[in-house]
Every structure is written in C-alpha cells, then in structure tokens.
N, C-alpha and C positions, 0 to 999 in steps of 0.2 A: 108761248109763238115755239112752233116744232116744224125742223126743216124734212128735207127728203131723209136727210139722214140718220135721224130718230125713228122715222117711221118703218124705214129700214132694218134699224135697229128691235126696233118691237117684234115685227114680224119675224127675226132671229131666233130672239127670246119666245117665244111661241105666246107673247103677251096682246097679239092683233090679229089676226087673220089674214090671208094673203086677198080674201075677198072682201073682206073691213074695210085694209088698204087701200084696196082699189074704190069703192065704194066714197070713202074721203078724198082721195085724189081726183075723181072725178065729181065731187060733189064741189070743192075748192075751183076745181079745171069752170062749171059750168058761170060758180060765179062773180069767174073774172072776163070770164066770155071769150077768154083765149087757154089754149091746149097748154097744159102746163110743159111739156114737150116744147115749148118755145119761149116757155121763161128763162128759160138757161138758169137753173138753180146752182147755188154749191154753197157750201157753211161756210161762213165767215163769221159772224157772230151770232152767239145765238141769247144775248143779253145783253147789258151792262155789264156785269160782274167776270166778264171777258174781259172787255176795255178794263178794270178794275185790276184782275189777275197780270193782264200783257204788262204792263206800267208798271205794278210789281215785279214782277218778273224782268224785266228790262233792266228795273234798278241793281236789282242783285245782280243779274250778269254783270252788269258796268263794276259793281264793287268788286265781284268776283278777279276779272280781269284785271284791274288795279293793283288788288294784292298778289296778286301773280305774278304784275311783270315786277312788285315790289321786291316780293322774293328772290326771283329771278335774277333781278340788278344785284341784289344783296348776297346771292351765290357767284355772280358772275355771269350765272346763264346767260347771255345777252349777246348781241349780231353789234362788233363793235361797243362804242365808249358810249355806254348809254341806251343802246338802239335795245329793241323790242325782243321780250325773251319769248320761246316757245311754249313756256310755263301759265301765261295770260290766255291764250286761247285754248291750250287742254284744260285750263279752269274752266274756261267757260263750257266749254265742249260737255266736260264729267258732270258739272252744274246744271245744265241742260237737260241731260239726258235724266237725271236724277228728279226732276223739277217733272216730266214728261211721264215719269213713272206713277203721279198722280194725275197731274191736270191731263193728258191724255189717257191713259192706259184705264184711270179711273173714273174720272169728272166728263171727260168724252168735249171736253172744250175744245170748241174750234179755232178762235184764234190764237191764244197761247198755245194749242199745238203747231199750229204754223208759226211763230216766234220761236218756240223751242228747236222746233225740227230746222232751220235756220242756222239759228245759235247751235245748234251743234255742228250740223255737216258745215258750216263753216268755219268752226271754229279747230273743226279735227283736219280742216285743209292748210287751214294759216298756221295751224301748230307742228304739223310734219313739213310743210316747204319753208319754216324759221327753223326749226329742227336741222333739215337738209341743209340746211347754206349755212349755219352753222357749225355744223361737223366739217364742210368743203374748207371755209374761212371765209370771214365778209375780203378780204383784202383781193382775194382771187375774181370778185364780180369788177372790182376797179380797171381791172387789165384788159388791154382792147383787145375784142374778139371772144369776150366772153359770153356773147349772146346768145351762143350756145347752152351754154351752164345755166344762166338765164330760165332758157328755156325747158333744161331740164328741168329743174327744180321745179319750175310751177307746173309743169305735169306731173312728178310723183305727186304734190300736193294736190292735185285734181285729181287722182286717180286712187289716193285712199281717201279722198272728200267721197266720189263714187261709192265706195267700199262702206263707207258709213252711212251712204246714204239706203243704201242697202239692207242694212244692219236694222238701221233704223225702220225700213219697212214692213220688215218680215215681224217685230216686235209690237209697232204702234197702228200700222196700216195708215196714216195718216196719207192724205189723196195730194197734196200736194209735193211728199216724196218724190215720187216718181220722177214730177220735172227738176227737182233740186239735183236728182242723180243726173238726167239727164244734161242739164245743165254743167253738171261738174266733167260729165263726158264730151261735153262739147267746150270744154277749155283743155282739158288736156288731149283731145285733138288739133285743136287751135295752139297751142301752146308749144306740138311736138313738129307740126309743118314751120312756124315761126322759128324756132333752131334750126330746121332743117335749113331753113331761107337766108338766115341771118340780114343782112344790109345790101343786100338783093336789090337794084330799082324797081323792079314791080312787085313788091312787098306788097304792097297797101292793095292793088288791084288782084293779087293771087287771095291775101286776106279777105279782103271782101266776099272773092267770089265764093273764097272755103267757108265765110260764116252763111252765104247762101244757100248752099248744098244740104248745111249743117241743119238750118233753119226747114228747109222743104223736107229733111229725114226725120226731123222730131214733128213734125206736122202730118206725114205720112204716118209717124206712130201714135200721136191723139187721132188720126181717125180710128185707130185700130181698134183703140179703147172705148171711140164714140160706136163705132159699127158692133161692138158687142154689147150696146147697152140701147139702142135706136130710139128709145122710150125716154130714157133721160130717169128712170125711176131708183137706181142704184148707184155706190159711193164709184162708182166705172165712170161712169160721166165728169164725176168730181174731178179725177182724176184727169180725164181728157184737157177740162176746163183750165185746167192750170198748166199743163203740155201745148193747149193753143196759143195761152197769154205767153208762157215762152218763145214758142216758134212763130210768135205774129212779128216781135219785132226783130228780128235775127231775120226772117225775109225780109220785113219793109225798109231797114234801113239799107243794108246793103243796095238793093236796087236803086234806091234814090238818091243816094252816092255816089252810087258809079252811073249815074244821070251826070251828074254834075251838079245838084241840087244843093247840094249844103257847102257849097262855094261861096255863098254871100251874095248870090245874083241869079236871074233866071228869069231867060228871054219869053217871049210867047208863045212860041214854040216847045217849050222846055215845060210851061206850061198846063199848056192842052196836054202833056202827054202824062202831066202827074195826076191832069183830073183822070183822064181816057184811064188811067191803071188804078186811079180809085175806085171807078166805076167797076173796072173790074174785078176787084178786090173786094167789094158791095153787093155784085152778083156772086162771089164767092161764100162770101160772109151768110147770103141768103140761104145759099145751095144747104150750108151745112149747118147752119142753123147756131153759129156762133157769131159774136161780136166782136172779139178781141181785135181780127185783120182791122176792121173799122177803126178803133180807136188807136194801135198804133201807126197808122197811116193820117192820121188826125192833125199832127202839125206839120206834115209835110202840105197837106191837100191848102192846108188855111196857108201856108206859107208863098205857096202859089198862087192863090185867085190874089192873096194878098199885091204881087208882083202886078200881076196885071188888072188889076183895077187903076194901079200905078199907073202902068204904063198906058191905059184909057184916058189918063189925068184925072179920076177921082181921086186925088190923094189926100186931102183931107179925111173923106170922109173913107177913105180903104179899109181900115180897119172896121169899123162902124158894119160897111158893106158885106166883106170876106164875114164878120161874124152871123148875120142876118142869115146872108144864104147858107152856110152850114147847119146854123144852127137850126134855122126852120126847115132842113132837109132832112136830118138826123131826127128831129122829130118827129114829122111826117112817114120815116123810113119805122118810126118806133112803133108812133099806134098803125100803123098798118104794115105793122112785119110778118102777121101771120097770112093776108092774102098775098103780101108780096112773094114770102117764100111759096104757097101754092100755085101761083105765075112762073115762079123759077124751075120746082121739082119736077111740075108737068111735064118740062120739055128737055125733061134730062132721061136717057136712055132706062129702061126700066130696068137692068141687071144695077145701073148706080142710085137707081132710085130706093131697091130692096136695102141698101147699106144705110142709105139716109133717112133721119127723123121726117114721117111724111107729115106735112100738115095738115094739121085738124087729124091727125091721130090718135084717138080715145084710147087710154092703157089698159093691159092685160094683164092677168098677175104674172108676175116675176119673180123668182127666191132671192132674198137680199143679199148684197155681195159684201 
C-alpha cells in the first residue's frame, strides 16, 4: 500500500516521473469514482509494522522516563519530597530524538514518527517547566497570589516546546510538527494571559474567548497551507490536516461552552442553536473539504439532540433516536460528499473558489514538497 507521501518521495527521488504519478493518481481516482482531492488523505500507518514499532517505542520511552525519575530522585533533583524530576521528561525527549533519526529520517514510518515527535516536544516542554519550577523553589508555588508564577513557568515551558518543534521540523519534516508547534504557541499565549488575569471574576469567559481567537488564527494558518496545495498531492496538505484537527476543538469547544451547553442542561432554544451551528460548521467543512470541524462538534450536537428528544417525550428512545439521526446524516453526507461540495463551492465568490479544492478537480503535475 502506497501513500501520497510515498508517491511524492518517489517523484522527488526521480524514481517516478510527474506524469506517471499523475496517471497513477488519476487511475485510482477513476476506480474510486471520487476525486482524490475529496478523499482527504493523510499518512497515519503504512502497515502493521508501524503499530509494532510504535508499541515498542512507547514501552521504551516509558522505561527511560522511569529510569530518569529514579536517577533524579537518587540525586535529589526532584520537586519537593519525591516529586517529579526534570530528568525523566528530558530522557524521554532525548530518546525520542535518537529513535527518530532511524525510524523517521531513514525508515519514514508514519505512526512512530508522530509518536516520537509528540514525545520529543512534550518531553522538552515538561522538562523545561519542571527545571524552572525546581530552580524557583516548590514552596513558593504554595504561597497565595502565585498564580502569576505558575503561568510564567508554563509559558517558559511552552516557549521552549515551540522551539523544539521548530528544530524537529527543520530536521525531520513530519507534518504534525507544525501543529505541535502551533499548539505550544497557543499554550504560551494562554499561559501569559492567565498569569496576567490572575483570579479575576471574568477569567473563565476571557480565557474561552481567547481560546476561540487562537483557534480561528490556527484555522487561518491551516488554510494558508491548504491554499498552497489545492490539489492535495503534497506534504503541505498533511500539515494543513493536522492544523485543522488542532483548530477545530479550539473553535468548537469555546463556542458551545460560552453558549452554556456544558452546564449539564440545554433548553429547546439552545438545542436548536447548537444544531444550526452544526449545520453552519458542516457547510464550512464542505467548502474547505475538511471533516475535522464536523468530528469536533459531534459530541455537542449529540447532546443537544438527546435533550430535544427528551423534551418532546421520547425518553426511552432518546439515545437511539439521536444516534439514528446523526449516524444517518453523516453517512449520507459521506456518500454524497463530492456532490454536496459541488453545490456549496459553486455558490462561493470566484476569488474564494480559487483558494479551495475544486469539486471534481483532476490533478495536475505538481512538484513534491
């Protein structure tokens, strides 16, 4: 089984001509009766060996972290009495980079590369946060009014994690790395804002609104990557996919939380608003040809429909009716995704259509990224 990335690598290495790659994609396109641009390909696994290596790597990273914690405890390099040691996440990050030199740089394995990237960036960020907290002194965090201190420590760790993501991208070019860096940058900005706000009464609302703004910013950043590859045939499309996957919950969760849907109850009016918003998200997902928005909002619309069925008296069947309606709607949308996209995209302004994948677009030769 060959992925889009494998074909791009073959073209870049000269093993396959751009025309031959185009012919192969067009052949697969015709067999599936759906344009490849609408399939939303991304590399996750290339075979069971990816799963095997990922499990082995996870076990190794766990062992390395445990050993690092034990060494830190023996050296007294821990926060408090028997607390976490920066050596544990630092050892995990170092091991993840070393493993990536083989499994990512040489073997180009998708799932292990994602796992190792997350372990490296997360390990660097956590190790930095622990080290800064240890240098400051754990006792100072127990004093009243030290929310600012905690926010600053978190922001430092996030800043170093973002730098680590940039270094990893420069070396390995794993598509999810850009999203990891964007996520670290979002944590950095949120930590700084939380530290500045302290314990003010409007902190929750302000933080949710700020998260929504960050989500919109990451969404626009993802669209920039998408617009550079509307045919979805290079690695830039994979980068955009992970950015959309990050941006979607950052947009959806604050919106529905600010509407009060997470307070454990929902009126008929709120339920109808949720469904209307989900339809709007569906139209947006069709226009940009990305399904992440629909998946991220799925839990909210399921809850809203469940409450609506309870309100009209279908208590015993509310869960079944909710699952029936949503499941049927999503399957129908999946089956007729290409046709629905055509109807939506054809009604958009010409200037906007030029930046989106065209429904039914046939691929043209493009250089590998």
